[in-house]
C-alpha positions as a LaTeX table, in Angstrom:
\begin{tabular}{lrrr}
\hline
Residue & $x$ (\AA) & $y$ (\AA) & $z$ (\AA) \\
\hline
Met1 & 34.68 & 62.95 & $-4.52$ \\
Arg2 & 35.03 & 66.08 & $-6.63$ \\
Lys3 & 34.79 & 69.47 & $-4.96$ \\
Gly4 & 31.30 & 70.89 & $-5.25$ \\
Ala5 & 29.70 & 67.51 & $-6.08$ \\
Pro6 & 26.44 & 66.87 & $-4.25$ \\
Thr7 & 26.52 & 64.39 & $-1.40$ \\
Phe8 & 23.91 & 61.73 & $-0.74$ \\
Arg9 & 23.15 & 59.82 & 2.42 \\
Lys10 & 22.91 & 56.05 & 2.32 \\
Arg11 & 19.48 & 54.61 & 2.91 \\
Arg12 & 20.53 & 52.28 & 5.71 \\
Gly13 & 21.97 & 49.69 & 3.34 \\
Lys14 & 19.07 & 49.79 & 0.88 \\
Met15 & 19.67 & 50.27 & $-2.85$ \\
Ala16 & 17.97 & 53.11 & $-4.72$ \\
Arg17 & 14.84 & 52.07 & $-6.56$ \\
Arg18 & 15.98 & 53.65 & $-9.81$ \\
Leu19 & 18.95 & 52.87 & $-11.98$ \\
Ala20 & 20.42 & 54.74 & $-14.96$ \\
Ser21 & 20.14 & 53.00 & $-18.32$ \\
Val22 & 21.99 & 54.14 & $-21.46$ \\
Asp23 & 20.68 & 53.75 & $-25.03$ \\
Arg24 & 23.97 & 52.80 & $-26.70$ \\
Arg25 & 22.71 & 53.67 & $-30.18$ \\
Arg26 & 22.12 & 57.31 & $-29.26$ \\
Cys27 & 25.13 & 57.84 & $-26.96$ \\
Val28 & 27.72 & 60.24 & $-28.43$ \\
Ser29 & 30.47 & 59.43 & $-25.86$ \\
Cys30 & 30.83 & 63.04 & $-24.77$ \\
Gly31 & 31.61 & 62.15 & $-21.14$ \\
Ala32 & 29.20 & 64.67 & $-19.59$ \\
Cys33 & 27.54 & 61.92 & $-17.55$ \\
Glu34 & 30.88 & 60.51 & $-16.44$ \\
Asn35 & 32.05 & 63.93 & $-15.21$ \\
Thr36 & 28.78 & 64.57 & $-13.35$ \\
Cys37 & 28.22 & 61.27 & $-11.51$ \\
Pro38 & 29.01 & 61.68 & $-7.78$ \\
Arg39 & 29.73 & 57.94 & $-7.38$ \\
Asn40 & 31.61 & 57.32 & $-10.67$ \\
Ala41 & 28.95 & 54.76 & $-11.58$ \\
Ile42 & 28.91 & 55.65 & $-15.27$ \\
Arg43 & 31.91 & 55.49 & $-17.60$ \\
Val44 & 32.49 & 55.94 & $-21.32$ \\
Trp45 & 33.60 & 52.52 & $-22.54$ \\
Lys46 & 36.42 & 52.49 & $-25.13$ \\
Gly47 & 35.20 & 55.82 & $-26.50$ \\
Leu48 & 32.07 & 54.16 & $-27.89$ \\
Phe49 & 29.26 & 54.58 & $-25.36$ \\
Ala50 & 28.56 & 55.03 & $-21.66$ \\
Arg51 & 28.09 & 52.03 & $-19.35$ \\
Val52 & 26.48 & 52.05 & $-15.91$ \\
Glu53 & 27.83 & 50.05 & $-12.98$ \\
Gly54 & 24.58 & 49.11 & $-11.27$ \\
Ser55 & 26.12 & 48.41 & $-7.89$ \\
Leu56 & 27.43 & 52.00 & $-7.70$ \\
Cys57 & 24.44 & 53.87 & $-9.16$ \\
Ile58 & 22.43 & 55.70 & $-6.50$ \\
Gly59 & 19.62 & 56.80 & $-8.83$ \\
Cys60 & 20.25 & 60.54 & $-8.43$ \\
Thr61 & 19.35 & 61.36 & $-12.11$ \\
Leu62 & 22.24 & 63.82 & $-12.53$ \\
Cys63 & 23.63 & 61.90 & $-15.53$ \\
Ala64 & 20.25 & 61.89 & $-17.28$ \\
Arg65 & 19.83 & 65.64 & $-16.72$ \\
Val66 & 23.20 & 66.61 & $-18.25$ \\
Cys67 & 23.16 & 64.21 & $-21.24$ \\
Pro68 & 23.10 & 66.27 & $-24.47$ \\
Ala69 & 22.03 & 63.22 & $-26.52$ \\
Val70 & 19.12 & 62.48 & $-24.13$ \\
Cys71 & 20.08 & 58.81 & $-24.15$ \\
Ile72 & 19.97 & 58.08 & $-20.40$ \\
Asp73 & 16.73 & 56.94 & $-18.80$ \\
Met74 & 16.03 & 56.08 & $-15.20$ \\
Arg75 & 14.47 & 52.63 & $-14.86$ \\
Glu76 & 13.20 & 50.62 & $-11.94$ \\
Arg77 & 15.94 & 48.47 & $-10.45$ \\
Ser78 & 15.19 & 44.76 & $-10.81$ \\
Val79 & 14.93 & 42.89 & $-7.54$ \\
Glu80 & 17.53 & 40.16 & $-7.33$ \\
\hline
\end{tabular}
């Protein structure tokens, strides 16, 4: 984990209710979300757009707050 990155406690094995979702058409591949995510759950894919790894996302909203293109929304996680 990067120095100064916020830490989050696990919810006793439960997944967060929210999950980051990227609008690929609006993403400008700047990497701000990738650099901010404390769990490395979001990555810029082949320099085209950001992708979220749902199993790593903790729903903290940091990526959505730093996105200059405002292309990341927090959505309810689907129950599987």
